C-alpha positions, 0 to 999 in steps of 0.5 A: 387805409392803404398799406405800403408794400415792402420793397425788395432790394435790387441786386446790381449787375456788378454785384452779381458778376463779382459773386459769380467771379468769386464762386468761379475762383473758389471752384477753380482753386478747389480743382487746382488744389484737388488736382495737385493732391491727386497728382502727388498721391498717384505719383508717390504710389506709382513711383514706389512700385516702378522704382522697385521694378526698375532698380533705380530712382525715377522721375514720372510724368503723366498724360493729358488726363486730369488725375482727379479723374484718375483718383476716381476711376483708378486708370492712368492712360499714359505715364512717362518714366525717366531713370534718375540714378547714376546706376540702372541695375549693374550698369553705370551711366545707363539712361532709360526713358520709358512710356507705360500705357493703360495703367490700372491702379489698385484700390488699396496697397495690397496689390500692385498696379497693372499696365497694358503695354510699354516701350522704352529708349535706353542709352548707354554711353561709352563713359558709362560702359567704361565705368561699369567695366572699371578694372577690366577695360578703359577708353571705350570707343564705339564705331557706328560703321562697324558696330564694334566697341573698342576698349583698352585692356591690360593697362592700355597695351592690349585691345578688345573689340566686342559686338553687341547684337540682338539674338533670340529676343536678348542682347548678346555681346561677342568678341570680335577681336582681342590682341595683346602685343600681337597675341590673344588676350587671356580668355578669362579677361575677355569672358569677364568683359563679355559677361558683365556687359551682357548682364548689364544689357539684359536688366530690363523692367516688366518683361520688356524685350529689345527690338532694335540696337544701334551702336552710335558715336557716343555708345549704345542705344536700344529700343524696348517693347513690352506687353501686359505686366504687373507692378509689385505692391508698395511696401507694407506700412509705406506712405505711398499707398494708392 
């Protein structure tokens, strides 16, 4: 007596397509979730190290390379850093936008990341300069034609003009003119202004050096560049380990 063979249920094309779509959605969701987790951990790790060095809270952004790959190989091709706080070192109102290239992250939290090169744009507004020198000067006005910054001193009845310039790889501030009712203002006042401005314009992270300085209508702009450097390690016991 002939036996009847069992038939194998046929899977429709629609069912196959739905299964593939579901699988792709699950994979995409896992990748997106993994990328978000990697981005959070890496941003937290590197931010804590950069904030130590820069002395200011920062916002970070990354290049096109997926950070899931960075999670595996420990390398970040590019990172953008913007200062977020109202102060940068002793300077009030100084804004820093920096780019760091070829960052190598440590495998643990016992050492800091290393960077291959860096560059930055620094802007310091007249208002920020006046706030930084509060108690010494007021009403700071910058002139891009002469390169002078003119500020009121001694309650507004005296005037001091200073010139910021790059000399020997550092920003130097010198007095161009100082007058009080036709006479020179006290030396200690002029020196106090120059010293505080100079200190504020030499606080740069990771060994960066100024390459160009411009006096603009609104203040001072400085271009910085740096080479290889090492970041400090995250604080012991912090949640920002790499």
